[in-house]
SEDREN-283799 format. One record per residue (C-alpha): x, y, z; chain. Coordinates in nm, 2 decimals. Each point is the difference from the previous one (the first is absolute). Example, Ala and Ser with C-alpha at 12.3 -4.5 7.8 and 13.67 -1.06 7.14 Angstrom:
# residues 2
east:1.23; north:-0.45; up:0.78; chain:A .
east:0.14; north:0.34; up:-0.07; chain:A .
//
This chain:
# residues 328
east:22.37; north:-16.51; up:-3.19; chain:A .
east:0.16; north:0.29; up:0.19; chain:A .
east:0.34; north:0.01; up:0.17; chain:A .
east:0.00; north:0.18; up:0.34; chain:A .
east:0.10; north:0.36; up:-0.01; chain:A .
east:-0.01; north:0.28; up:0.26; chain:A .
east:-0.29; north:0.16; up:-0.19; chain:A .
east:-0.20; north:-0.31; up:0.04; chain:A .
east:0.10; north:-0.04; up:0.36; chain:A .
east:-0.12; north:0.35; up:0.07; chain:A .
east:-0.33; north:-0.07; up:-0.18; chain:A .
east:-0.04; north:-0.32; up:0.22; chain:A .
east:0.04; north:0.22; up:0.31; chain:A .
east:-0.24; north:0.26; up:-0.12; chain:A .
east:-0.27; north:-0.27; up:-0.06; chain:A .
east:0.08; north:-0.17; up:0.33; chain:A .
east:-0.07; north:0.33; up:0.18; chain:A .
east:-0.36; north:-0.02; up:-0.12; chain:A .
east:-0.05; north:-0.26; up:0.27; chain:A .
east:-0.24; north:0.06; up:0.30; chain:A .
east:0.16; north:0.10; up:0.33; chain:A .
east:-0.14; north:0.08; up:0.34; chain:A .
east:-0.12; north:0.36; up:0.00; chain:A .
east:0.18; north:0.03; up:-0.33; chain:A .
east:0.32; north:0.04; up:0.20; chain:A .
east:0.20; north:-0.16; up:-0.29; chain:A .
east:0.26; north:-0.14; up:0.26; chain:A .
east:0.25; north:-0.13; up:-0.25; chain:A .
east:0.35; north:0.09; up:-0.13; chain:A .
east:0.15; north:-0.15; up:-0.32; chain:A .
east:0.36; north:-0.04; up:-0.12; chain:A .
east:0.09; north:-0.09; up:-0.36; chain:A .
east:0.32; north:-0.20; up:0.07; chain:A .
east:0.05; north:-0.06; up:-0.37; chain:A .
east:-0.21; north:-0.04; up:-0.31; chain:A .
east:-0.13; north:-0.34; up:0.11; chain:A .
east:-0.02; north:0.04; up:0.38; chain:A .
east:-0.24; north:0.21; up:0.21; chain:A .
east:0.01; north:0.01; up:0.38; chain:A .
east:-0.30; north:0.09; up:0.21; chain:A .
east:0.04; north:0.15; up:0.35; chain:A .
east:-0.24; north:0.11; up:0.27; chain:A .
east:-0.03; north:0.37; up:0.06; chain:A .
east:-0.03; north:0.01; up:0.38; chain:A .
east:-0.06; north:0.38; up:-0.01; chain:A .
east:-0.34; north:-0.08; up:-0.15; chain:A .
east:-0.09; north:-0.27; up:0.26; chain:A .
east:-0.32; north:0.08; up:0.20; chain:A .
east:0.12; north:0.00; up:0.36; chain:A .
east:-0.34; north:-0.02; up:0.16; chain:A .
east:-0.20; north:-0.24; up:-0.22; chain:A .
east:0.30; north:-0.20; up:-0.13; chain:A .
east:0.27; north:-0.01; up:0.26; chain:A .
east:0.12; north:-0.35; up:-0.11; chain:A .
east:0.03; north:0.10; up:-0.36; chain:A .
east:-0.26; north:-0.26; up:-0.11; chain:A .
east:-0.19; north:0.24; up:-0.23; chain:A .
east:0.32; north:0.14; up:-0.13; chain:A .
east:0.13; north:-0.34; up:-0.11; chain:A .
east:-0.34; north:-0.10; up:-0.15; chain:A .
east:0.00; north:0.33; up:-0.20; chain:A .
east:0.35; north:-0.07; up:-0.12; chain:A .
east:-0.09; north:-0.36; up:-0.09; chain:A .
east:-0.29; north:0.13; up:-0.21; chain:A .
east:0.24; north:0.24; up:-0.18; chain:A .
east:0.24; north:-0.29; up:-0.06; chain:A .
east:-0.27; north:-0.21; up:-0.16; chain:A .
east:-0.10; north:0.30; up:-0.21; chain:A .
east:0.36; north:0.03; up:-0.12; chain:A .
east:0.00; north:-0.37; up:-0.08; chain:A .
east:-0.32; north:0.04; up:-0.21; chain:A .
east:0.14; north:0.31; up:-0.17; chain:A .
east:0.33; north:-0.17; up:-0.09; chain:A .
east:-0.19; north:-0.29; up:-0.16; chain:A .
east:-0.20; north:0.24; up:-0.21; chain:A .
east:0.31; north:0.18; up:-0.11; chain:A .
east:0.15; north:-0.31; up:-0.16; chain:A .
east:0.22; north:-0.09; up:0.30; chain:A .
east:0.02; north:-0.31; up:0.21; chain:A .
east:0.01; north:0.10; up:0.37; chain:A .
east:0.10; north:-0.20; up:0.30; chain:A .
east:-0.04; north:0.10; up:0.36; chain:A .
east:0.22; north:-0.06; up:0.31; chain:A .
east:-0.16; north:0.10; up:0.33; chain:A .
east:0.22; north:0.13; up:0.28; chain:A .
east:0.33; north:-0.04; up:-0.19; chain:A .
east:0.22; north:0.16; up:0.27; chain:A .
east:-0.04; north:-0.18; up:0.34; chain:A .
east:0.18; north:0.28; up:0.18; chain:A .
east:-0.22; north:0.28; up:-0.16; chain:A .
east:-0.36; north:-0.03; up:0.11; chain:A .
east:-0.09; north:0.30; up:-0.23; chain:A .
east:0.13; north:-0.18; up:-0.31; chain:A .
east:-0.33; north:-0.16; up:-0.08; chain:A .
east:0.05; north:-0.15; up:-0.34; chain:A .
east:0.21; north:-0.02; up:-0.32; chain:A .
east:-0.17; north:-0.01; up:-0.34; chain:A .
east:0.22; north:-0.15; up:-0.27; chain:A .
east:-0.09; north:0.06; up:-0.37; chain:A .
east:0.08; north:-0.22; up:-0.30; chain:A .
east:-0.12; north:0.01; up:-0.36; chain:A .
east:-0.35; north:-0.14; up:-0.05; chain:A .
east:-0.31; north:0.00; up:-0.22; chain:A .
east:-0.32; north:0.17; up:0.11; chain:A .
east:-0.31; north:-0.22; up:0.03; chain:A .
east:-0.36; north:0.11; up:-0.05; chain:A .
east:-0.06; north:-0.07; up:0.37; chain:A .
east:0.29; north:0.23; up:0.10; chain:A .
east:-0.14; north:0.28; up:-0.22; chain:A .
east:-0.35; north:-0.04; up:0.15; chain:A .
east:0.15; north:0.01; up:0.35; chain:A .
east:0.19; north:0.32; up:-0.09; chain:A .
east:-0.32; north:0.16; up:-0.12; chain:A .
east:-0.16; north:-0.10; up:0.33; chain:A .
east:0.29; north:0.15; up:0.19; chain:A .
east:-0.05; north:0.33; up:-0.17; chain:A .
east:-0.38; north:0.01; up:0.05; chain:A .
east:-0.02; north:-0.14; up:0.36; chain:A .
east:-0.15; north:0.24; up:0.26; chain:A .
east:-0.09; north:-0.02; up:0.37; chain:A .
east:-0.37; north:0.11; up:-0.03; chain:A .
east:-0.16; north:0.01; up:0.35; chain:A .
east:-0.34; north:0.09; up:-0.12; chain:A .
east:-0.27; north:-0.26; up:0.06; chain:A .
east:-0.02; north:-0.30; up:-0.23; chain:A .
east:-0.32; north:-0.10; up:-0.19; chain:A .
east:-0.24; north:-0.25; up:0.14; chain:A .
east:0.11; north:-0.26; up:-0.25; chain:A .
east:0.13; north:-0.30; up:0.20; chain:A .
east:0.35; north:-0.15; up:-0.05; chain:A .
east:-0.06; north:-0.37; up:-0.04; chain:A .
east:0.21; north:-0.22; up:0.22; chain:A .
east:0.15; north:-0.17; up:-0.30; chain:A .
east:0.11; north:0.33; up:-0.14; chain:A .
east:0.17; north:0.09; up:0.33; chain:A .
east:0.17; north:-0.34; up:0.00; chain:A .
east:0.12; north:0.06; up:-0.35; chain:A .
east:0.14; north:0.34; up:0.10; chain:A .
east:0.18; north:-0.16; up:0.29; chain:A .
east:0.19; north:-0.23; up:-0.24; chain:A .
east:0.20; north:0.31; up:-0.12; chain:A .
east:0.19; north:-0.03; up:0.34; chain:A .
east:0.14; north:-0.35; up:-0.07; chain:A .
east:0.34; north:0.09; up:-0.14; chain:A .
east:0.09; north:0.27; up:0.25; chain:A .
east:0.06; north:-0.16; up:0.34; chain:A .
east:-0.32; north:0.10; up:0.18; chain:A .
east:-0.35; north:-0.13; up:0.00; chain:A .
east:-0.32; north:0.19; up:-0.10; chain:A .
east:-0.29; north:-0.14; up:0.20; chain:A .
east:-0.36; north:0.08; up:-0.08; chain:A .
east:-0.23; north:0.06; up:0.30; chain:A .
east:-0.33; north:-0.14; up:-0.11; chain:A .
east:-0.15; north:-0.15; up:0.31; chain:A .
east:-0.25; north:0.24; up:0.16; chain:A .
east:0.13; north:-0.03; up:0.35; chain:A .
east:0.35; north:0.04; up:-0.11; chain:A .
east:-0.09; north:0.32; up:-0.20; chain:A .
east:-0.19; north:0.13; up:0.30; chain:A .
east:0.29; north:-0.05; up:0.24; chain:A .
east:0.24; north:0.16; up:-0.25; chain:A .
east:-0.23; north:0.30; up:-0.03; chain:A .
east:-0.03; north:0.04; up:0.37; chain:A .
east:0.38; north:0.01; up:0.03; chain:A .
east:0.02; north:0.26; up:-0.28; chain:A .
east:-0.24; north:0.22; up:0.19; chain:A .
east:0.19; north:-0.06; up:0.33; chain:A .
east:0.32; north:0.10; up:-0.17; chain:A .
east:-0.15; north:0.32; up:-0.14; chain:A .
east:-0.14; north:0.09; up:0.34; chain:A .
east:0.34; north:-0.05; up:0.16; chain:A .
east:0.18; north:0.21; up:-0.25; chain:A .
east:-0.27; north:0.27; up:0.01; chain:A .
east:0.06; north:0.04; up:0.38; chain:A .
east:0.38; north:0.04; up:-0.05; chain:A .
east:0.09; north:0.37; up:-0.04; chain:A .
east:0.35; north:-0.10; up:-0.12; chain:A .
east:-0.15; north:-0.21; up:-0.28; chain:A .
east:-0.23; north:0.28; up:-0.11; chain:A .
east:0.30; north:0.24; up:-0.01; chain:A .
east:0.20; north:-0.24; up:-0.21; chain:A .
east:-0.29; north:-0.04; up:-0.24; chain:A .
east:-0.04; north:0.37; up:-0.04; chain:A .
east:0.36; north:0.04; up:-0.09; chain:A .
east:-0.04; north:-0.22; up:-0.31; chain:A .
east:-0.33; north:0.15; up:-0.12; chain:A .
east:0.04; north:0.28; up:-0.26; chain:A .
east:0.38; north:-0.03; up:0.07; chain:A .
east:0.14; north:0.09; up:-0.34; chain:A .
east:-0.05; north:-0.03; up:-0.37; chain:A .
east:0.22; north:-0.31; up:-0.02; chain:A .
east:-0.09; north:-0.21; up:0.31; chain:A .
east:-0.26; north:-0.05; up:0.27; chain:A .
east:-0.38; north:-0.02; up:-0.04; chain:A .
east:-0.16; north:0.28; up:-0.21; chain:A .
east:-0.28; north:0.19; up:0.17; chain:A .
east:-0.24; north:-0.12; up:-0.28; chain:A .
east:0.07; north:-0.36; up:0.10; chain:A .
east:-0.01; north:0.06; up:0.37; chain:A .
east:-0.32; north:0.21; up:0.01; chain:A .
east:-0.24; north:-0.08; up:-0.29; chain:A .
east:-0.26; north:0.25; up:-0.10; chain:A .
east:-0.33; north:0.00; up:0.18; chain:A .
east:-0.20; north:-0.19; up:-0.27; chain:A .
east:0.23; north:-0.30; up:0.04; chain:A .
east:-0.01; north:-0.02; up:0.38; chain:A .
east:-0.29; north:-0.25; up:0.03; chain:A .
east:0.20; north:-0.24; up:-0.22; chain:A .
east:0.31; north:0.02; up:0.21; chain:A .
east:0.11; north:-0.26; up:0.24; chain:A .
east:0.17; north:0.11; up:0.32; chain:A .
east:0.37; north:0.03; up:-0.07; chain:A .
east:0.32; north:0.14; up:0.16; chain:A .
east:-0.05; north:0.34; up:-0.17; chain:A .
east:-0.36; north:0.07; up:0.10; chain:A .
east:-0.08; north:0.30; up:0.21; chain:A .
east:-0.25; north:-0.03; up:0.29; chain:A .
east:-0.29; north:0.12; up:-0.23; chain:A .
east:0.09; north:-0.25; up:-0.27; chain:A .
east:0.03; north:-0.28; up:0.25; chain:A .
east:-0.35; north:0.08; up:0.12; chain:A .
east:-0.13; north:0.00; up:-0.35; chain:A .
east:0.15; north:-0.34; up:-0.06; chain:A .
east:-0.10; north:-0.16; up:0.33; chain:A .
east:-0.31; north:-0.17; up:-0.15; chain:A .
east:0.21; north:-0.14; up:-0.28; chain:A .
east:0.25; north:-0.14; up:0.25; chain:A .
east:-0.27; north:-0.19; up:0.18; chain:A .
east:-0.09; north:-0.18; up:-0.33; chain:A .
east:0.35; north:-0.11; up:-0.09; chain:A .
east:-0.05; north:-0.37; up:0.09; chain:A .
east:-0.33; north:-0.02; up:-0.20; chain:A .
east:0.14; north:0.18; up:-0.30; chain:A .
east:0.11; north:-0.15; up:-0.32; chain:A .
east:0.37; north:0.09; up:0.05; chain:A .
east:0.25; north:-0.27; up:-0.01; chain:A .
east:0.26; north:-0.03; up:0.28; chain:A .
east:0.35; north:-0.13; up:-0.07; chain:A .
east:0.29; north:-0.03; up:0.24; chain:A .
east:0.37; north:-0.03; up:-0.10; chain:A .
east:0.17; north:-0.22; up:0.26; chain:A .
east:0.34; north:-0.15; up:0.07; chain:A .
east:0.14; north:-0.27; up:0.22; chain:A .
east:0.25; north:0.24; up:0.16; chain:A .
east:-0.02; north:0.35; up:0.12; chain:A .
east:0.33; north:0.17; up:-0.08; chain:A .
east:0.14; north:0.24; up:-0.26; chain:A .
east:0.05; north:-0.27; up:-0.26; chain:A .
east:-0.36; north:-0.11; up:0.04; chain:A .
east:-0.12; north:0.36; up:-0.03; chain:A .
east:0.19; north:0.04; up:-0.32; chain:A .
east:-0.16; north:-0.31; up:-0.15; chain:A .
east:-0.34; north:0.12; up:0.12; chain:A .
east:0.06; north:0.32; up:-0.19; chain:A .
east:0.09; north:-0.18; up:-0.32; chain:A .
east:-0.31; north:-0.22; up:0.05; chain:A .
east:-0.21; north:0.31; up:0.05; chain:A .
east:0.12; north:0.15; up:-0.32; chain:A .
east:-0.06; north:-0.32; up:-0.20; chain:A .
east:-0.35; north:-0.04; up:0.14; chain:A .
east:-0.09; north:0.37; up:-0.05; chain:A .
east:0.13; north:0.00; up:-0.36; chain:A .
east:-0.20; north:-0.31; up:-0.08; chain:A .
east:-0.31; north:0.16; up:0.16; chain:A .
east:0.05; north:0.30; up:-0.22; chain:A .
east:0.03; north:-0.22; up:-0.31; chain:A .
east:-0.33; north:-0.17; up:0.11; chain:A .
east:-0.18; north:0.33; up:0.04; chain:A .
east:-0.01; north:-0.03; up:0.38; chain:A .
east:0.10; north:0.27; up:0.25; chain:A .
east:0.20; north:-0.05; up:0.32; chain:A .
east:0.02; north:0.21; up:0.32; chain:A .
east:0.24; north:-0.11; up:0.28; chain:A .
east:-0.14; north:0.00; up:0.35; chain:A .
east:0.33; north:0.09; up:0.16; chain:A .
east:-0.12; north:0.10; up:0.35; chain:A .
east:-0.07; north:-0.36; up:0.12; chain:A .
east:0.36; north:-0.10; up:-0.07; chain:A .
east:0.15; north:0.32; up:0.14; chain:A .
east:-0.15; north:-0.04; up:0.35; chain:A .
east:0.18; north:-0.28; up:0.19; chain:A .
east:-0.30; north:-0.13; up:0.18; chain:A .
east:-0.23; north:-0.02; up:-0.30; chain:A .
east:0.28; north:-0.15; up:-0.21; chain:A .
east:0.06; north:-0.27; up:0.26; chain:A .
east:-0.38; north:-0.07; up:0.03; chain:A .
east:-0.02; north:-0.03; up:-0.38; chain:A .
east:0.28; north:-0.26; up:0.02; chain:A .
east:-0.17; north:-0.20; up:0.28; chain:A .
east:-0.37; north:0.04; up:-0.06; chain:A .
east:-0.02; north:0.01; up:-0.38; chain:A .
east:0.30; north:-0.21; up:-0.11; chain:A .
east:0.01; north:-0.23; up:0.31; chain:A .
east:0.36; north:0.09; up:0.07; chain:A .
east:0.11; north:-0.16; up:-0.33; chain:A .
east:0.08; north:0.30; up:-0.21; chain:A .
east:0.14; north:0.35; up:0.06; chain:A .
east:-0.22; north:0.26; up:-0.16; chain:A .
east:0.20; north:0.28; up:-0.17; chain:A .
east:-0.27; north:0.17; up:-0.22; chain:A .
east:-0.38; north:-0.01; up:0.02; chain:A .
east:-0.19; north:0.14; up:-0.30; chain:A .
east:-0.35; north:0.03; up:-0.13; chain:A .
east:-0.07; north:-0.08; up:-0.36; chain:A .
east:-0.29; north:0.13; up:-0.21; chain:A .
east:-0.13; north:0.16; up:-0.32; chain:A .
east:0.00; north:0.37; up:-0.06; chain:A .
east:-0.29; north:0.16; up:-0.18; chain:A .
east:0.09; north:0.02; up:-0.37; chain:A .
east:-0.14; north:0.35; up:-0.03; chain:A .
east:0.20; north:0.14; up:0.29; chain:A .
east:0.28; north:0.25; up:-0.08; chain:A .
east:0.34; north:-0.15; up:0.04; chain:A .
east:0.24; north:0.13; up:0.26; chain:A .
east:0.32; north:0.17; up:-0.09; chain:A .
east:0.31; north:-0.19; up:0.09; chain:A .
east:0.15; north:0.10; up:0.33; chain:A .
east:0.32; north:0.20; up:-0.06; chain:A .
east:0.34; north:-0.16; up:-0.02; chain:A .
east:0.35; north:0.14; up:0.06; chain:A .
east:0.22; north:0.03; up:-0.31; chain:A .
east:0.25; north:-0.27; up:-0.05; chain:A .
east:0.29; north:0.24; up:0.07; chain:A .
east:-0.14; north:0.03; up:0.36; chain:A .
east:0.00; north:-0.37; up:0.08; chain:A .
east:0.34; north:-0.08; up:-0.16; chain:A .
east:0.33; north:-0.04; up:0.20; chain:A .
east:0.34; north:0.04; up:-0.16; chain:A .
//
């Protein structure tokens, strides 16, 4: 059992910052209030003004970091509790993480290992199918976190979702402002953004790449045939949905995304978010109405699959040092 200390609080923050974030913007700020209290704030300077004007992706990214911090604290022999939106008058004060003495469990240690090995690998999955039961089991990881993870297993539902993904990609590809914003975050620095090696894989990998937000025109052309086969592929599709569509719901969706992603990593599965369909207003609303019958608000759509066991692993995308994300 460990008592909270500033050293442990800083370690929790360091591990929380391993979380995925849109374009690896890492749009979070942290404050160690005392040894047992950590506050999480939005960093609006890192909000994507073209693709994320509402701050949805920012809040989802911060929610994922918050859940990562929760998992890290448990593995460090602490008992964490989370309070979302603790300051009603401060929209940027997203959460408070309170630490108390605890005892690490085997599950917490496994989750911490998953946290440290998790990657966003956009290379094509193997042809091994994801059984519906396996996808449903993965969705159960969402249960404690305030959002639902819904498998898309019906053929017509999958087909409509894929149509909307392609429509969103086309809409963004025709927007010069969007392209300019993307370029800003590719090869940006050694501590944030998308490394060139992740954005533009080497030529031998191109046939195994799905179209993604980082692809050049040549890469997109090479992947066009693969895109046409998405519905008939063995990939699983999973959507994280909420009843509401506000910042609190987005934070919970981020926590849920992290919980599902870490469970997938523990299970040997790989996840790739299909963010574009949520970023474009028209396709997000169509997903809400056509795929979920107006009953659930989609916040994250992701594909799930197996990576080839012989494939070289990707390096982790860079992270800012803790000193850069701390506030006094």
